[in-house]
All heavy atoms as an XYZ file, in Angstrom:
872
protein
N       0.835     -1.177      0.000
C       0.000      0.000      0.000
C       0.881      1.241      0.000
O       1.850      1.338      0.736
C      -0.909     -0.028      1.225
C      -1.866      1.100      1.285
S      -3.059      0.763      2.590
C      -4.022      2.196      2.423
N       0.550      2.195     -0.842
C       1.349      3.409     -0.970
C       1.186      4.295      0.264
O       0.116      4.375      0.851
C       0.933      4.188     -2.214
N       2.266      4.945      0.627
C       2.260      5.852      1.761
C       1.537      7.141      1.386
O       1.754      7.691      0.317
C       3.699      6.144      2.152
C       3.834      6.944      3.420
C       5.279      7.107      3.739
N       5.709      8.342      3.101
C       6.903      8.876      3.255
N       7.791      8.268      3.960
N       7.223     10.000      2.662
N       0.688      7.610      2.254
C      -0.050      8.862      2.017
C       0.845     10.049      2.376
O       1.343     10.134      3.490
C      -1.331      8.894      2.862
C      -2.171     10.129      2.643
C      -2.720     10.227      1.218
O      -2.921      9.227      0.562
N      -2.941     11.425      0.760
N       1.048     10.925      1.426
C       1.857     12.118      1.654
C       1.025     13.175      2.374
O      -0.178     13.283      2.141
C       2.349     12.675      0.312
C       3.291     11.753     -0.419
C       4.654     11.669      0.208
O       5.070     12.606      0.909
O       5.315     10.641      0.017
N       1.662     13.990      3.228
C       0.917     15.055      3.906
C       0.547     16.175      2.937
O       1.175     16.339      1.891
C       1.909     15.555      4.958
C       3.255     15.239      4.395
C       3.067     13.955      3.614
N      -0.477     16.938      3.266
C      -0.863     18.091      2.458
C      -1.700     17.695      1.258
O      -2.356     16.659      1.243
N      -1.647     18.543      0.242
C      -2.456     18.324     -0.958
C      -1.553     18.101     -2.162
O      -0.373     18.439     -2.142
C      -3.384     19.519     -1.198
C      -2.637     20.796     -1.466
C      -2.346     21.182     -2.774
C      -2.201     21.624     -0.436
C      -1.643     22.333     -3.041
C      -1.499     22.783     -0.690
C      -1.225     23.138     -1.988
O      -0.525     24.276     -2.250
N      -2.120     17.521     -3.194
C      -1.371     17.250     -4.427
C      -1.119     18.572     -5.152
O      -2.052     19.263     -5.529
C      -2.172     16.300     -5.317
C      -1.433     15.839     -6.549
C      -0.260     14.925     -6.229
O      -0.290     14.226     -5.203
O       0.692     14.931     -7.013
N       0.172     18.943     -5.364
C       0.450     20.196     -6.076
C       0.131     20.068     -7.566
O      -0.025     18.968     -8.092
C       1.941     20.408     -5.851
C       2.496     19.084     -5.532
C       1.387     18.274     -4.926
N       0.050     21.200     -8.219
C      -0.148     21.233     -9.672
C       0.945     20.383    -10.320
O       2.127     20.533    -10.013
C      -0.064     22.685    -10.151
C      -0.385     22.855    -11.618
O      -0.203     21.894    -12.391
O      -0.811     23.957    -11.983
N       0.562     19.488    -11.208
C       1.522     18.552    -11.804
C       2.646     19.276    -12.535
O       3.766     18.770    -12.627
C       0.817     17.557    -12.731
C       0.311     18.158    -14.013
C       1.095     18.162    -15.155
C      -0.961     18.730    -14.078
C       0.641     18.713    -16.337
C      -1.424     19.284    -15.258
C      -0.623     19.279    -16.385
O      -1.076     19.829    -17.542
N       2.372     20.480    -13.052
C       3.423     21.208    -13.775
C       4.577     21.576    -12.848
O       5.739     21.526    -13.252
C       2.846     22.469    -14.419
C       1.851     22.143    -15.533
C       1.162     23.371    -16.014
N       0.299     23.862    -14.944
C      -0.469     24.936    -15.034
N      -0.474     25.648    -16.146
N      -1.223     25.313    -14.025
N       4.271     21.908    -11.602
C       5.326     22.239    -10.642
C       6.093     20.993    -10.227
O       7.318     21.032    -10.073
C       4.739     22.954     -9.419
C       4.065     24.239     -9.763
C       2.750     24.457     -9.398
C       4.717     25.231    -10.467
C       2.108     25.644     -9.717
C       4.096     26.421    -10.798
C       2.780     26.625    -10.422
N       5.377     19.886    -10.060
C       6.054     18.629     -9.730
C       6.979     18.199    -10.862
O       8.104     17.742    -10.616
C       5.032     17.523     -9.462
O       4.330     17.781     -8.279
N       6.517     18.345    -12.100
C       7.355     17.974    -13.243
C       8.559     18.907    -13.381
O       9.659     18.463    -13.727
C       6.527     17.962    -14.523
C       5.472     16.852    -14.605
C       4.624     17.023    -15.864
C       6.104     15.486    -14.561
N       8.371     20.187    -13.094
C       9.495     21.132    -13.139
C      10.532     20.768    -12.074
O      11.740     20.825    -12.322
C       9.001     22.555    -12.937
N      10.050     20.391    -10.905
C      10.949     19.976     -9.837
C      11.721     18.721    -10.250
O      12.912     18.596    -10.001
C      10.141     19.736     -8.557
C      11.006     19.538     -7.341
O      12.109     20.064     -7.246
N      10.509     18.767     -6.401
N      11.036     17.805    -10.907
C      11.686     16.584    -11.376
C      12.725     16.891    -12.452
O      13.816     16.315    -12.461
C      10.641     15.618    -11.923
C      11.200     14.278    -12.307
C      10.119     13.311    -12.746
O       9.036     13.311    -12.144
O      10.369     12.580    -13.711
N      12.419     17.810    -13.348
C      13.398     18.193    -14.386
C      14.642     18.811    -13.750
O      15.767     18.594    -14.225
C      12.768     19.166    -15.384
C      11.853     18.508    -16.385
C      11.459     19.458    -17.509
N      10.811     20.678    -17.034
C       9.502     20.807    -16.814
N       8.697     19.782    -17.008
N       9.002     21.950    -16.413
N      14.438     19.572    -12.685
C      15.585     20.160    -11.988
C      16.462     19.060    -11.393
O      17.694     19.109    -11.506
C      15.100     21.123    -10.889
O      14.304     22.145    -11.494
C      16.270     21.762    -10.162
N      15.837     18.073    -10.772
C      16.586     16.931    -10.231
C      17.380     16.249    -11.341
O      18.579     15.966    -11.185
C      15.626     15.932     -9.581
C      16.222     14.568     -9.203
C      17.267     14.706     -8.115
C      15.128     13.606     -8.790
N      16.738     15.994    -12.467
C      17.421     15.324    -13.571
C      18.558     16.168    -14.141
O      19.589     15.628    -14.559
C      16.413     14.952    -14.660
C      15.365     13.913    -14.235
C      14.325     13.745    -15.334
C      16.017     12.596    -13.872
N      18.409     17.478    -14.140
C      19.492     18.352    -14.606
C      20.698     18.276    -13.677
O      21.845     18.287    -14.134
C      19.006     19.798    -14.700
O      18.059     19.912    -15.728
N      20.440     18.204    -12.377
C      21.549     18.072    -11.430
C      22.245     16.727    -11.614
O      23.470     16.635    -11.533
C      21.074     18.249     -9.991
C      20.895     19.683     -9.629
C      19.727     20.323     -9.346
C      21.919     20.668     -9.537
N      19.966     21.647     -9.085
C      21.305     21.889     -9.186
C      23.305     20.653     -9.708
C      22.016     23.066     -9.006
C      24.013     21.832     -9.533
C      23.371     23.015     -9.184
N      21.476     15.681    -11.864
C      22.081     14.369    -12.097
C      22.897     14.387    -13.390
O      23.985     13.814    -13.459
C      21.001     13.269    -12.100
C      20.433     13.114    -10.686
C      21.561     11.948    -12.613
C      19.244     12.202    -10.587
N      22.401     15.084    -14.400
C      23.145     15.222    -15.651
C      24.463     15.959    -15.409
O      25.506     15.595    -15.960
C      22.290     15.972    -16.676
C      22.936     16.130    -18.022
C      22.024     16.859    -19.004
O      20.961     17.366    -18.639
N      22.437     16.919    -20.244
N      24.433     16.982    -14.578
C      25.652     17.712    -14.229
C      26.635     16.786    -13.517
O      27.840     16.814    -13.800
C      25.302     18.918    -13.335
O      24.424     19.784    -14.050
C      26.543     19.677    -12.916
N      26.122     15.965    -12.613
C      26.989     15.020    -11.904
C      27.626     14.026    -12.879
O      28.812     13.699    -12.753
C      26.198     14.289    -10.829
N      26.849     13.547    -13.842
C      27.407     12.634    -14.856
C      28.491     13.330    -15.676
O      29.504     12.714    -16.042
C      26.322     12.097    -15.784
C      25.666     10.846    -15.291
C      24.300     10.786    -15.168
C      26.416      9.725    -14.964
C      23.676      9.635    -14.716
C      25.811      8.565    -14.508
C      24.435      8.518    -14.382
N      28.299     14.592    -15.989
C      29.315     15.340    -16.723
C      30.616     15.435    -15.947
O      31.714     15.263    -16.501
N      30.512     15.715    -14.649
C      31.707     15.771    -13.809
C      32.374     14.399    -13.709
O      33.596     14.294    -13.706
C      31.347     16.288    -12.417
C      31.053     17.781    -12.326
C      30.358     18.109    -11.020
C      32.341     18.576    -12.480
N      31.564     13.367    -13.632
C      32.104     12.010    -13.577
C      32.829     11.674    -14.884
O      33.916     11.082    -14.866
C      30.971     11.023    -13.321
C      31.340      9.591    -13.008
C      32.169      9.510    -11.732
C      30.088      8.756    -12.872
N      32.234     12.081    -16.005
C      32.855     11.836    -17.313
C      34.179     12.583    -17.447
O      35.094     12.124    -18.136
C      31.905     12.248    -18.437
N      34.294     13.733    -16.788
C      35.562     14.464    -16.770
C      36.560     13.782    -15.852
O      37.735     13.633    -16.198
C      35.330     15.909    -16.289
C      36.583     16.693    -15.899
C      37.382     17.052    -17.146
C      36.219     17.925    -15.107
N      36.073     13.358    -14.684
C      36.976     12.858    -13.656
C      37.567     11.488    -13.900
O      38.738     11.248    -13.593
N      36.787     10.577    -14.454
C      37.269      9.196    -14.603
C      38.513      9.104    -15.479
O      39.517      8.497    -15.079
C      36.135      8.265    -15.091
C      36.672      6.922    -15.541
C      35.102      8.084    -13.986
N      38.543      9.690    -16.665
C      39.771      9.575    -17.472
C      40.964     10.285    -16.835
O      42.098      9.811    -16.931
C      39.423     10.224    -18.807
C      37.984     10.528    -18.788
C      37.488     10.360    -17.406
N      40.699     11.413    -16.167
C      41.813     12.127    -15.545
C      42.349     11.383    -14.328
O      43.554     11.309    -14.118
C      41.383     13.540    -15.133
C      41.107     14.503    -16.275
C      40.637     15.849    -15.734
C      42.335     14.681    -17.142
N      41.465     10.843    -13.521
C      41.904     10.146    -12.307
C      42.546      8.806    -12.632
O      43.534      8.407    -12.013
C      40.714      9.941    -11.366
N      41.977      8.103    -13.599
C      42.492      6.782    -13.945
C      43.555      6.804    -15.013
O      44.204      5.802    -15.276
N      43.716      7.943    -15.632
C      44.652      8.027    -16.738
C      44.033      7.478    -18.014
O      43.039      6.763    -17.979
N      44.587      7.844    -19.104
C      44.121      7.371    -20.401
C      45.209      6.460    -20.945
O      46.370      6.864    -21.038
C      43.842      8.567    -21.346
C      42.801      9.492    -20.730
C      43.401      8.078    -22.714
C      42.633     10.804    -21.455
N      44.837      5.250    -21.279
C      45.811      4.258    -21.719
C      46.642      4.796    -22.893
O      46.110      5.224    -23.908
C      45.098      2.960    -22.122
C      46.036      1.878    -22.516
N      46.881      1.284    -21.605
C      46.278      1.298    -23.711
C      47.609      0.374    -22.240
N      47.253      0.360    -23.517
N      47.942      4.769    -22.698
C      48.850      5.186    -23.756
C      49.112      6.679    -23.821
O      49.857      7.130    -24.668
N      48.488      7.444    -22.916
C      48.683      8.897    -22.910
C      49.301      9.299    -21.579
O      48.797      8.948    -20.516
C      47.335      9.642    -23.116
C      47.524     11.141    -23.018
C      46.705      9.249    -24.432
N      50.400     10.041    -21.625
C      51.022     10.511    -20.395
C      50.326     11.784    -19.942
O      50.123     12.718    -20.718
C      52.496     10.795    -20.610
C      53.141     11.261    -19.341
C      53.648     10.469    -18.356
C      53.314     12.610    -18.909
N      54.126     11.239    -17.326
C      53.936     12.567    -17.641
C      53.011     13.846    -19.444
C      54.256     13.701    -16.914
C      53.329     14.974    -18.711
C      53.946     14.903    -17.475
N      49.912     11.797    -18.678
C      49.289     12.976    -18.084
C      50.110     13.417    -16.885
O      50.622     12.580    -16.142
C      47.857     12.663    -17.619
C      46.856     12.284    -18.696
C      45.534     11.860    -18.056
C      46.629     13.438    -19.651
N      50.241     14.719    -16.677
C      50.949     15.189    -15.479
C      50.247     14.686    -14.217
O      49.040     14.438    -14.225
C      50.851     16.713    -15.577
C      50.537     17.003    -17.003
C      49.782     15.825    -17.518
N      50.986     14.548    -13.115
C      50.406     14.012    -11.883
C      49.217     14.819    -11.345
O      48.309     14.255    -10.743
C      51.567     14.043    -10.885
C      52.799     14.091    -11.717
C      52.419     14.777    -12.987
N      49.190     16.114    -11.582
C      48.086     16.914    -11.032
C      46.758     16.600    -11.708
O      45.698     16.886    -11.162
C      48.392     18.406    -11.079
C      48.726     18.956    -12.423
C      49.965     19.065    -12.974
C      47.815     19.485    -13.385
N      49.882     19.616    -14.221
C      48.574     19.900    -14.510
C      46.446     19.658    -13.428
C      48.009     20.451    -15.639
C      45.872     20.221    -14.556
C      46.652     20.610    -15.643
N      46.793     15.982    -12.883
C      45.543     15.558    -13.531
C      44.781     14.571    -12.650
O      43.559     14.574    -12.608
C      45.823     14.907    -14.899
C      45.996     15.884    -15.997
N      47.161     16.569    -16.184
C      45.140     16.292    -16.966
C      47.045     17.357    -17.237
N      45.817     17.217    -17.728
N      45.516     13.719    -11.956
C      44.902     12.736    -11.062
C      44.092     13.449     -9.977
O      42.957     13.064     -9.682
C      45.993     11.855    -10.449
C      45.469     10.755     -9.587
N      44.820      9.658    -10.093
C      45.489     10.598     -8.247
C      44.458      8.868     -9.105
N      44.865      9.411     -7.967
N      44.682     14.495     -9.397
C      43.988     15.246     -8.332
C      42.741     15.946     -8.875
O      41.684     15.942     -8.224
C      44.933     16.268     -7.714
N      42.835     16.519    -10.048
C      41.678     17.182    -10.660
C      40.582     16.154    -10.939
O      39.402     16.397    -10.671
C      42.076     17.894    -11.978
C      43.145     18.953    -11.729
C      40.858     18.499    -12.665
C      42.731     20.067    -10.817
N      40.964     14.994    -11.452
C      39.990     13.936    -11.733
C      39.290     13.459    -10.475
O      38.062     13.300    -10.454
N      40.049     13.239     -9.410
C      39.439     12.801     -8.149
C      38.519     13.881     -7.575
O      37.462     13.576     -7.012
C      40.520     12.419     -7.136
C      41.288     11.138     -7.442
C      42.363     10.905     -6.383
C      40.347      9.955     -7.517
N      38.911     15.139     -7.738
C      38.057     16.240     -7.272
C      36.738     16.290     -8.034
O      35.671     16.490     -7.443
N      36.792     16.100     -9.340
C      35.572     16.101    -10.151
C      34.673     14.934     -9.778
O      33.445     15.078     -9.681
C      35.924     16.056    -11.640
N      35.270     13.766     -9.535
C      34.489     12.603     -9.119
C      33.848     12.852     -7.764
O      32.663     12.566     -7.552
C      35.368     11.335     -9.102
C      35.763     10.952    -10.530
C      34.657     10.177     -8.409
C      36.837      9.889    -10.611
N      34.608     13.403     -6.830
C      34.079     13.686     -5.497
C      32.917     14.678     -5.573
O      31.897     14.506     -4.888
C      35.186     14.231     -4.593
N      33.058     15.688     -6.398
C      31.986     16.673     -6.556
C      30.730     16.020     -7.131
O      29.616     16.288     -6.684
C      32.465     17.827     -7.443
C      31.580     19.052     -7.539
C      31.257     19.625     -6.163
C      32.251     20.104     -8.408
N      30.908     15.126     -8.090
C      29.741     14.451     -8.669
C      29.061     13.562     -7.629
O      27.830     13.471     -7.592
C      30.129     13.632     -9.901
O      30.849     12.479     -9.557
N      29.842     12.926     -6.778
C      29.278     12.069     -5.726
C      28.514     12.906     -4.693
O      27.519     12.449     -4.142
C      30.404     11.230     -5.065
C      29.930     10.566     -3.792
C      30.932     10.197     -6.049
N      28.948     14.123     -4.443
C      28.244     15.007     -3.505
C      26.943     15.551     -4.095
O      25.964     15.753     -3.372
C      29.142     16.178     -3.106
C      30.337     15.851     -2.229
C      31.202     17.098     -2.053
C      29.888     15.310     -0.887
N      26.928     15.798     -5.388
C      25.773     16.434     -6.018
C      24.543     15.525     -6.025
O      23.433     15.984     -5.765
C      26.125     16.881     -7.455
C      27.006     18.122     -7.384
C      24.878     17.161     -8.277
C      27.516     18.578     -8.727
N      24.714     14.246     -6.313
C      23.550     13.364     -6.492
C      22.681     13.263     -5.236
O      21.477     13.512     -5.300
C      23.977     11.980     -7.021
C      22.807     11.027     -7.044
C      24.572     12.125     -8.417
N      23.223     12.924     -4.065
C      22.332     12.864     -2.894
C      21.787     14.230     -2.492
O      20.644     14.337     -2.026
C      23.201     12.261     -1.788
C      24.586     12.364     -2.254
C      24.563     12.474     -3.752
N      22.574     15.280     -2.696
C      22.079     16.626     -2.373
C      20.935     17.017     -3.300
O      19.965     17.649     -2.877
C      23.221     17.640     -2.468
N      21.012     16.611     -4.558
C      19.938     16.909     -5.512
C      18.656     16.174     -5.125
O      17.565     16.744     -5.165
C      20.360     16.520     -6.927
N      18.791     14.909     -4.740
C      17.609     14.151     -4.334
C      17.000     14.766     -3.075
O      15.778     14.925     -2.991
C      17.945     12.680     -4.085
C      16.731     11.932     -3.576
C      15.748     11.515     -4.467
C      16.554     11.693     -2.224
C      14.614     10.863     -4.006
C      15.431     11.038     -1.758
C      14.462     10.625     -2.651
O      13.339      9.996     -2.195
N      17.839     15.114     -2.128
C      17.343     15.728     -0.882
C      16.596     17.022     -1.184
O      15.519     17.279     -0.641
C      18.504     15.990      0.066
C      18.094     16.617      1.376
C      19.310     16.758      2.305
N      18.929     17.422      3.512
C      19.070     18.730      3.735
N      19.609     19.497      2.805
N      18.697     19.272      4.878
N      17.147     17.839     -2.072
C      16.486     19.095     -2.418
C      15.168     18.834     -3.146
O      14.169     19.500     -2.883
C      17.403     19.969     -3.271
C      16.833     21.353     -3.421
O      16.699     22.080     -2.438
N      16.466     21.707     -4.626
N      15.147     17.857     -4.056
C      13.907     17.518     -4.759
C      12.838     17.128     -3.752
O      11.695     17.583     -3.841
C      14.161     16.364     -5.734
C      12.909     15.795     -6.305
C      12.182     16.288     -7.343
C      12.210     14.636     -5.851
N      11.075     15.498     -7.567
C      11.072     14.477     -6.653
C      12.442     13.706     -4.833
C      10.169     13.436     -6.483
C      11.552     12.670     -4.667
C      10.417     12.540     -5.490
N      13.200     16.302     -2.801
C      12.244     15.838     -1.785
C      11.741     17.002     -0.924
O      10.550     17.104     -0.643
C      12.931     14.774     -0.911
C      12.017     14.112      0.031
C      11.224     13.042     -0.718
N      10.234     12.533      0.181
C       8.923     12.557     -0.069
N       8.474     12.996     -1.208
N       8.083     12.116      0.803
N      12.651     17.874     -0.504
C      12.263     19.022      0.323
C      11.306     19.942     -0.430
O      10.342     20.456      0.143
C      13.510     19.802      0.758
C      14.348     19.056      1.782
C      15.687     19.718      2.060
N      15.530     21.106      2.438
C      16.367     22.076      2.086
N      17.423     21.805      1.353
N      16.171     23.306      2.476
N      11.546     20.158     -1.714
C      10.677     21.018     -2.515
C       9.308     20.365     -2.690
O       8.268     21.034     -2.596
C      11.334     21.350     -3.874
C      10.341     21.999     -4.827
C      12.546     22.251     -3.665
N       9.282     19.047     -2.932
C       8.000     18.352     -3.072
C       7.152     18.506     -1.807
O       5.962     18.798     -1.878
C       8.214     16.868     -3.370
C       8.567     16.558     -4.788
C       7.493     16.954     -5.787
O       7.709     17.852     -6.598
N       6.360     16.312     -5.743
N       7.775     18.302     -0.652
C       7.050     18.419      0.615
C       6.566     19.852      0.818
O       5.418     20.077      1.216
C       7.932     17.941      1.791
C       7.302     18.295      3.132
C       8.179     16.440      1.698
N       7.421     20.830      0.518
C       7.024     22.232      0.678
C       5.843     22.572     -0.228
O       4.909     23.275      0.187
C       8.205     23.155      0.384
N       5.848     22.085     -1.461
C       4.727     22.352     -2.369
C       3.453     21.702     -1.851
O       2.377     22.286     -1.930
C       5.046     21.853     -3.788
C       6.049     22.708     -4.518
S       6.218     22.334     -6.280
C       6.669     20.613     -6.292
N       3.560     20.500     -1.329
C       2.383     19.810     -0.795
C       1.799     20.549      0.407
O       0.583     20.585      0.586
C       2.729     18.386     -0.379
C       2.924     17.458     -1.535
C       3.200     16.043     -1.040
N       3.080     15.123     -2.127
C       1.929     14.647     -2.592
N       0.804     14.995     -2.044
N       1.922     13.808     -3.605
N       2.671     21.106      1.229
C       2.208     21.790      2.430
C       1.856     23.253      2.170
O       1.319     23.925      3.054
C       3.270     21.696      3.532
C       3.590     20.278      4.017
C       4.713     20.303      5.033
C       2.344     19.600      4.566
N       2.187     23.760      0.995
C       1.882     25.141      0.654
C       2.732     26.147      1.410
O       2.279     27.252      1.717
N       3.973     25.770      1.715
C       4.877     26.675      2.426
C       5.967     27.165      1.474
O       6.102     26.679      0.354
C       5.506     25.984      3.663
C       4.429     25.593      4.665
C       6.338     24.783      3.276
N       6.742     28.114      1.951
C       7.835     28.686      1.162
C       8.829     27.589      0.767
O       9.140     26.718      1.572
C       8.541     29.758      1.974
C       9.668     30.454      1.247
C      10.332     31.464      2.147
N       9.374     32.509      2.493
C       9.482     33.770      2.081
N      10.494     34.115      1.332
N       8.600     34.660      2.433
N       9.302     27.652     -0.459
C      10.268     26.659     -0.930
C      11.599     26.841     -0.207
O      12.028     27.976      0.038
C      10.477     26.782     -2.434
C       9.268     26.484     -3.311
C       9.638     26.665     -4.776
C       8.726     25.090     -3.069
N      12.269     25.733      0.126
C      13.565     25.835      0.812
C      14.640     26.342     -0.139
O      14.537     26.199     -1.355
C      13.844     24.396      1.245
C      13.082     23.553      0.283
C      11.864     24.349     -0.100
N      15.662     26.914      0.444
C      16.800     27.357     -0.365
C      17.543     26.138     -0.886
O      17.686     25.137     -0.206
C      17.749     28.212      0.465
C      17.164     29.546      0.824
C      18.252     30.412      1.448
N      17.700     31.674      1.865
C      17.727     32.769      1.134
N      18.281     32.748     -0.058
N      17.217     33.894      1.583
N      18.037     26.257     -2.099
C      18.763     25.166     -2.743
C      20.266     25.372     -2.527
O      20.841     26.348     -3.021
C      18.428     25.153     -4.235
C      19.031     23.972     -4.968
O      19.754     23.184     -4.349
O      18.761     23.847     -6.172
N      20.936     24.465     -1.809
C      22.371     24.618     -1.572
C      23.235     24.183     -2.760
O      24.434     24.431     -2.773
C      22.619     23.705     -0.367
C      21.603     22.628     -0.527
C      20.382     23.312     -1.115
N      22.635     23.560     -3.762
C      23.428     22.982     -4.851
C      24.185     24.002     -5.703
O      25.335     23.748     -6.050
C      22.547     22.106     -5.725
C      22.247     20.749     -5.086
C      21.124     20.050     -5.836
C      23.475     19.889     -5.078
N      23.607     25.147     -6.057
C      24.407     26.087     -6.850
C      25.679     26.531     -6.131
O      26.751     26.609     -6.746
C      23.455     27.268     -7.080
C      22.095     26.656     -7.014
C      22.214     25.578     -5.968
N      25.581     26.775     -4.830
C      26.769     27.174     -4.069
C      27.772     26.027     -3.989
O      28.984     26.241     -4.113
C      26.374     27.633     -2.674
N      27.279     24.804     -3.802
C      28.153     23.636     -3.749
C      28.888     23.454     -5.072
O      30.114     23.281     -5.099
C      27.336     22.377     -3.425
C      28.080     21.050     -3.500
C      29.111     20.948     -2.379
C      27.105     19.894     -3.440
N      28.157     23.535     -6.171
C      28.777     23.355     -7.481
C      29.761     24.481     -7.786
O      30.876     24.222     -8.243
C      27.711     23.280     -8.573
C      28.233     23.065     -9.992
C      28.961     21.740    -10.108
C      27.089     23.135    -10.988
N      29.358     25.719     -7.518
C      30.252     26.847     -7.791
C      31.531     26.757     -6.962
O      32.631     26.995     -7.478
C      29.533     28.164     -7.508
N      31.405     26.395     -5.704
C      32.589     26.257     -4.844
C      33.488     25.129     -5.335
O      34.711     25.285     -5.404
C      32.169     25.975     -3.402
O      31.373     27.011     -2.910
N      32.878     24.004     -5.661
C      33.664     22.865     -6.139
C      34.391     23.160     -7.436
O      35.571     22.828     -7.582
N      33.700     23.789     -8.373
C      34.334     24.120     -9.650
C      35.426     25.175     -9.440
O      36.487     25.114    -10.075
C      33.277     24.590    -10.681
C      33.935     25.178    -11.913
C      32.378     23.417    -11.063
N      35.203     26.112     -8.527
C      36.234     27.123     -8.229
C      37.494     26.461     -7.672
O      38.617     26.833     -8.046
C      35.692     28.155     -7.257
N      37.317     25.477     -6.797
C      38.476     24.759     -6.248
C      39.197     23.995     -7.353
O      40.431     24.020     -7.433
C      38.034     23.814     -5.107
C      39.144     22.854     -4.722
C      37.576     24.624     -3.897
N      38.444     23.320     -8.220
C      39.068     22.597     -9.333
C      39.811     23.548    -10.271
O      40.923     23.253    -10.718
C      38.022     21.805    -10.113
C      37.387     20.614     -9.399
C      36.287     20.012    -10.267
C      38.424     19.578     -9.047
N      39.197     24.696    -10.541
C      39.837     25.684    -11.415
C      41.106     26.228    -10.781
O      42.146     26.332    -11.440
C      38.860     26.818    -11.721
C      39.397     27.967    -12.568
C      39.818     27.457    -13.939
C      38.380     29.067    -12.698
N      41.035     26.579     -9.500
C      42.215     27.100     -8.818
C      43.331     26.065     -8.781
O      44.507     26.396     -9.012
C      41.850     27.529     -7.392
N      42.982     24.821     -8.529
C      43.988     23.743     -8.513
C      44.622     23.600     -9.890
O      45.851     23.445    -10.001
C      43.332     22.414     -8.095
O      42.698     22.594     -6.820
C      44.355     21.303     -7.999
N      43.808     23.667    -10.910
C      44.321     23.560    -12.276
C      45.254     24.728    -12.594
O      46.367     24.518    -13.121
C      43.175     23.531    -13.295
O      42.326     22.432    -12.991
C      43.694     23.391    -14.709
N      44.840     25.947    -12.279
C      45.661     27.120    -12.591
C      46.981     27.107    -11.825
O      48.036     27.412    -12.386
C      44.877     28.400    -12.278
C      43.693     28.667    -13.199
C      42.929     29.899    -12.738
C      44.141     28.810    -14.645
N      46.944     26.732    -10.547
C      48.169     26.666     -9.760
C      49.083     25.581    -10.314
O      50.299     25.779    -10.438
C      47.838     26.420     -8.272
C      49.080     26.020     -7.472
C      47.180     27.648     -7.664
N      48.520     24.450    -10.669
C      49.327     23.342    -11.202
C      49.972     23.705    -12.531
O      51.140     23.387    -12.777
C      48.457     22.095    -11.370
O      47.932     21.696    -10.134
N      49.224     24.367    -13.390
C      49.765     24.768    -14.685
C      50.842     25.840    -14.496
O      51.872     25.820    -15.165
C      48.645     25.270    -15.615
C      49.203     25.940    -16.852
C      47.741     24.110    -16.009
N      50.622     26.770    -13.568
C      51.586     27.849    -13.323
C      52.896     27.296    -12.757
O      53.959     27.862    -13.004
C      50.993     28.875    -12.376
N      52.820     26.207    -11.985
C      54.026     25.635    -11.375
C      54.786     24.730    -12.337
O      55.876     24.290    -12.033
C      53.634     24.841    -10.120
C      53.110     25.726     -9.021
S      52.561     24.792     -7.584
C      54.102     24.083     -7.041
N      54.235     24.486    -13.495
C      54.824     23.587    -14.471
C      56.138     24.070    -14.974
O      56.629     25.002    -15.167
C      53.845     23.369    -15.612
C      54.343     22.457    -16.667
C      53.288     22.303    -17.729
C      53.851     21.513    -18.874
N      52.987     21.469    -20.004
């Protein structure tokens, strides 16, 4: 038997928009993973500087952080819409911006020290 959610059923357009946002965050995480795996694991037959490994691991770590945070935010927004209360703040843009800034700074410092 399905669990009864509190509150009322929100307009389906808002629920679908919330779902699209979740899927966009997951797509972003996949993009970071696609960047990180070749850099962290190396590319067969291609020599990469050692700092590429650190950048790859950072991108993978960021992607791993984004997925559960995106689901948590999707769930919080769904509950807020059902209860008719103010939507919670989304921490994901700040998380992504901070993570990408760290990756960029690491890359720039590594290239400058070359």
